[in-house]
C-alpha positions as CSV (number, residue, x, y, z in Angstrom):
1,M,-7.7,32.1,-12.0
2,L,-4.8,30.0,-13.0
3,G,-3.2,32.3,-15.4
4,V,-2.7,32.6,-19.2
5,V,-2.9,29.9,-21.7
6,E,0.3,27.7,-21.9
7,N,2.9,28.9,-24.3
8,H,3.1,25.7,-26.4
9,S,6.8,26.5,-27.3
10,L,7.6,25.6,-23.7
11,P,7.6,22.2,-22.2
12,R,4.1,20.6,-21.4
13,T,2.5,20.9,-18.1
14,A,-0.3,19.0,-16.1
15,A,-2.4,19.2,-13.2
16,F,-2.5,16.2,-10.9
17,F,-5.6,15.5,-8.7
18,D,-5.9,13.1,-5.8
19,L,-9.6,11.8,-6.1
20,D,-11.4,11.1,-2.8
21,K,-12.2,14.1,-0.8
22,T,-10.3,16.4,-3.3
23,V,-12.4,15.9,-6.5
24,I,-15.3,14.0,-5.1
25,A,-16.9,14.4,-1.5
26,K,-16.5,10.7,-0.4
27,S,-14.4,7.6,-0.9
28,S,-14.9,6.6,-4.5
29,T,-15.0,2.9,-3.9
30,L,-16.8,2.9,-0.5
31,T,-19.6,4.6,-2.4
32,F,-20.2,1.5,-4.5
33,S,-20.6,-0.9,-1.5
34,K,-24.3,-1.2,-2.0
35,S,-24.0,-1.9,-5.6
36,F,-21.4,-4.5,-5.0
37,Y,-23.7,-6.1,-2.4
38,Q,-26.6,-6.3,-5.0
39,G,-24.2,-7.8,-7.5
40,G,-23.3,-10.6,-5.0
41,L,-19.6,-9.4,-4.5
42,I,-19.9,-8.8,-0.8
43,N,-22.3,-9.6,1.8
44,R,-24.6,-7.7,4.2
45,R,-21.9,-7.6,6.9
46,A,-19.4,-5.9,4.5
47,V,-21.9,-3.3,3.7
48,L,-22.4,-2.3,7.2
49,R,-18.5,-2.1,7.6
50,T,-18.2,0.1,4.7
51,A,-20.9,2.4,5.9
52,Y,-18.9,2.8,9.2
53,A,-15.7,3.1,7.1
54,Q,-17.1,5.9,5.1
55,F,-17.8,7.8,8.3
56,V,-14.3,7.2,9.4
57,F,-12.9,8.3,6.2
58,L,-15.0,11.6,6.1
59,A,-14.1,12.2,9.7
60,G,-10.4,12.1,9.4
61,G,-9.0,9.9,6.6
62,A,-6.3,7.4,7.4
63,D,-2.6,7.3,8.3
64,H,0.1,5.2,6.8
65,E,-0.6,2.2,9.2
66,Q,-4.3,2.2,8.5
67,M,-3.7,2.3,4.6
68,E,-1.3,-0.6,4.8
69,R,-4.1,-2.6,6.7
70,M,-6.5,-1.5,4.1
71,R,-4.3,-2.9,1.4
72,E,-4.1,-6.3,3.2
73,Y,-7.8,-6.6,3.5
74,L,-8.5,-5.5,0.0
75,S,-6.3,-8.3,-1.2
76,A,-8.2,-10.9,0.6
77,L,-11.7,-9.3,-0.1
78,C,-11.4,-9.1,-3.9
79,R,-9.9,-12.5,-4.4
80,G,-12.0,-14.4,-6.9
81,W,-14.1,-11.4,-8.1
82,N,-14.9,-11.4,-11.8
83,V,-13.3,-8.3,-13.4
84,Q,-15.9,-7.8,-16.0
85,Q,-18.7,-8.0,-13.5
86,V,-17.1,-5.3,-11.4
87,R,-16.7,-3.2,-14.5
88,E,-20.3,-3.5,-15.3
89,I,-21.5,-2.6,-11.9
90,V,-19.5,0.5,-11.9
91,A,-20.6,1.5,-15.4
92,E,-24.3,0.9,-14.5
93,T,-24.2,2.9,-11.3
94,L,-21.5,5.4,-12.0
95,H,-23.7,8.4,-12.9
96,D,-26.2,7.8,-10.1
97,L,-23.5,7.3,-7.4
98,I,-20.5,9.6,-8.4
99,D,-22.1,12.4,-10.5
100,P,-23.8,13.9,-7.4
101,I,-20.8,13.9,-5.2
102,I,-18.3,15.8,-7.6
103,Y,-17.1,19.2,-6.1
104,D,-18.2,22.0,-8.2
105,E,-14.9,23.7,-7.3
106,A,-12.8,20.8,-8.6
107,A,-14.8,20.6,-11.7
108,S,-14.1,24.3,-12.4
109,L,-10.4,23.8,-11.7
110,I,-10.4,20.9,-14.3
111,E,-12.0,23.2,-16.7
112,E,-9.4,25.9,-16.1
113,H,-6.5,23.7,-16.4
114,H,-7.7,22.4,-19.8
115,A,-8.5,25.8,-20.9
116,A,-4.9,26.8,-20.1
117,G,-3.6,23.9,-22.2
118,R,-2.6,21.6,-19.4
119,D,-3.4,17.9,-19.1
120,V,-5.5,16.6,-16.2
121,V,-4.4,13.6,-14.4
122,I,-6.3,11.7,-11.7
123,V,-3.8,10.0,-9.1
124,S,-5.7,7.7,-6.8
125,T,-5.1,4.9,-4.5
126,S,-8.4,3.4,-5.3
127,G,-8.6,0.7,-7.9
128,A,-8.5,1.2,-11.7
129,E,-11.9,-0.3,-12.2
130,V,-13.5,2.6,-10.2
131,V,-11.0,5.4,-10.9
132,E,-10.9,5.1,-14.8
133,P,-14.5,5.5,-15.3
134,I,-14.7,8.6,-13.0
135,G,-11.7,10.1,-14.8
136,E,-13.5,9.6,-18.0
137,L,-16.6,11.3,-16.5
138,L,-14.4,14.1,-15.5
139,G,-12.7,14.5,-18.9
140,A,-9.5,13.6,-17.5
141,D,-6.5,12.9,-19.9
142,R,-4.8,10.2,-17.8
143,V,-5.3,8.1,-14.7
144,V,-2.9,6.5,-12.2
145,A,-4.6,3.9,-10.0
146,T,-4.0,0.8,-8.0
147,R,-4.0,-2.4,-10.1
148,M,-4.5,-6.0,-9.0
149,V,-3.3,-9.2,-10.7
150,V,-5.8,-10.8,-13.0
151,E,-5.8,-14.4,-14.0
152,D,-8.6,-16.0,-16.2
153,G,-10.7,-12.8,-15.7
154,V,-10.7,-12.8,-12.0
155,F,-8.6,-11.0,-9.3
156,T,-6.0,-13.3,-7.7
157,G,-5.9,-11.2,-4.5
158,D,-2.3,-10.0,-5.3
159,V,-1.5,-6.3,-5.9
160,E,0.4,-5.6,-9.0
161,Y,0.8,-1.7,-8.4
162,Y,-0.2,0.1,-5.3
163,A,-0.7,3.9,-6.2
164,Y,0.1,5.2,-2.7
165,G,2.5,7.7,-1.0
166,P,5.9,7.6,-2.7
167,T,4.6,5.5,-5.7
168,K,2.3,8.4,-6.7
169,A,5.3,10.8,-7.0
170,E,7.1,8.1,-8.9
171,A,4.2,7.6,-11.4
172,I,4.2,11.5,-11.9
173,A,8.0,11.5,-12.5
174,E,7.5,8.6,-15.2
175,L,4.7,10.5,-16.8
176,A,6.8,13.7,-16.8
177,E,9.5,11.9,-18.6
178,S,7.1,10.1,-21.2
179,E,4.9,13.1,-21.8
180,G,7.5,15.9,-21.6
181,Y,6.0,17.7,-18.6
182,D,7.9,20.4,-16.8
183,L,7.0,19.5,-13.2
184,S,8.3,22.8,-11.9
185,R,5.3,24.4,-13.8
186,C,2.8,21.7,-13.0
187,Y,0.0,21.6,-10.3
188,A,-1.1,19.1,-7.7
189,Y,-4.0,18.8,-5.5
190,S,-4.7,16.5,-2.4
191,D,-6.4,16.3,0.9
192,S,-4.0,14.0,2.7
193,N,-0.7,14.1,4.3
194,T,0.2,10.7,2.7
195,D,0.2,12.6,-0.5
196,L,3.1,14.8,0.4
197,P,5.6,13.1,-2.1
198,M,3.1,13.8,-4.8
199,L,2.7,17.6,-3.7
200,E,6.4,18.0,-3.3
201,S,7.0,16.8,-6.8
202,V,5.4,19.8,-8.6
203,G,6.0,23.6,-8.6
204,H,2.5,24.4,-7.6
205,P,1.2,22.2,-4.8
206,H,-2.3,22.8,-3.2
207,A,-3.9,21.4,-0.1
208,V,-7.6,20.8,-0.7
209,N,-9.9,20.1,2.3
210,P,-6.6,19.0,4.2
211,D,-6.4,16.6,7.1
212,R,-4.6,18.1,10.2
213,A,-1.2,16.9,9.3
214,L,-1.2,18.3,5.7
215,R,-2.8,21.6,6.9
216,R,0.3,22.1,9.2
217,E,2.7,21.2,6.4
218,A,0.8,23.7,4.0
219,A,0.9,26.3,6.5
220,A,4.6,25.8,7.2
221,R,5.5,25.7,3.5
222,G,3.3,28.4,2.3
223,W,1.1,26.2,0.1
224,P,-2.3,27.4,-0.8
225,V,-5.2,25.7,1.2
226,L,-8.5,25.3,-0.7
227,S,-11.8,24.5,0.7
228,F,-14.2,22.5,-1.5
229,N,-17.7,22.1,-0.2
230,K,-20.2,22.3,-3.0
231,P,-20.9,18.9,-4.6
232,V,-23.1,19.3,-7.9
233,R,-24.1,17.1,-10.7
234,L,-21.9,17.9,-13.8
235,K,-25.1,17.8,-16.1
236,Q,-26.5,20.8,-13.9
237,R,-23.4,22.9,-14.2
238,V,-21.7,22.2,-17.6
239,P,-23.5,19.7,-19.8
240,S,-20.2,19.3,-21.9
241,L,-18.4,17.7,-19.1
242,S,-20.8,14.7,-19.1
243,M,-19.3,13.9,-22.5
244,P,-15.4,13.9,-22.1
245,P,-13.6,15.4,-25.0
246,R,-11.1,12.8,-25.2
247,P,-10.6,9.3,-23.8
248,V,-8.9,8.7,-20.5
249,L,-5.4,7.1,-21.1
250,A,-3.8,4.7,-18.7
251,L,-0.5,5.6,-17.2
252,A,2.1,4.8,-19.7
253,A,4.0,2.5,-17.4
254,A,0.9,1.0,-15.8
255,V,0.4,-1.9,-18.4
256,G,-1.3,-5.1,-17.6
257,A,-4.2,-6.0,-15.5
258,A,-6.6,-3.4,-14.1
259,A,-7.1,-2.8,-10.4
260,A,-9.6,-4.3,-8.1
261,T,-12.0,-1.9,-6.5
262,A,-9.8,-0.9,-3.5
263,G,-10.9,0.9,-0.5
264,L,-14.0,-1.2,0.6
265,V,-11.9,-1.9,3.7
266,W,-11.4,1.3,5.7
267,Y,-13.2,-0.5,8.5
268,A,-10.1,-2.8,8.7
269,S,-8.0,0.2,9.6
270,R,-9.8,0.0,13.0
271,R,-10.2,-3.8,13.4
272,R,-8.6,-6.9,11.8
273,V,-11.9,-8.7,11.5
274,P,-11.6,-11.6,8.9
275,Y,-14.1,-11.4,6.1
276,A,-16.8,-14.1,6.6
277,D,-20.1,-14.8,5.0
278,A,-23.2,-13.4,6.9
């Protein structure tokens, strides 16, 4: 258990969750690859790449260099995508694709933090078009996610804001200032060593299903290590969670265009193969 309900005479607190392999069992955006193919956004070759990428991601994630390659490939891949079409595809398939892969343990933690009076914030490198609906499904209070530049309703291919590594910690610091969070009393959860800055920024960091590097760091620093391994549909465990109690609010500083669906490109972390029509 996470302790007693917050004393509201004290500064507010929050729990910050990474998304992929922390709250859900797979990569959020890779999971939509088939839906994007059916919607005409990617071709058959890209679907095969994302299937392999999902395997690579689940096997060990990605280091800094691989994440940078992913960002480069993402920018080229999403150029010209219609933003509204992406949103519609995600909305139509969200419950079928994401609901079954939410960790029961993560859903329980979210409930406990809310019961204790803490805000819940999803902080993800994936794009806002994917992360924001998932945050709403989970009943999160706020979302921090990657954003791409949008002009005339389509993605230009330029990255406006990349929610990765140190920028996650910066976003958390901005939220703490705007919302009055006492970070020394806040919680954070992640599976990846690339999220060390985020974990270091709070008083109660937790490693969830950690990669090897993060497991070593957690052991050295005495951080709790959690194992989540029970994906479950929210409707089957707590029906109320399928109807979020409050709308998801975007990061206060994150105004402007929403993000492209990042992460279709883990394959590019292995090979720099240019995108071409099948």
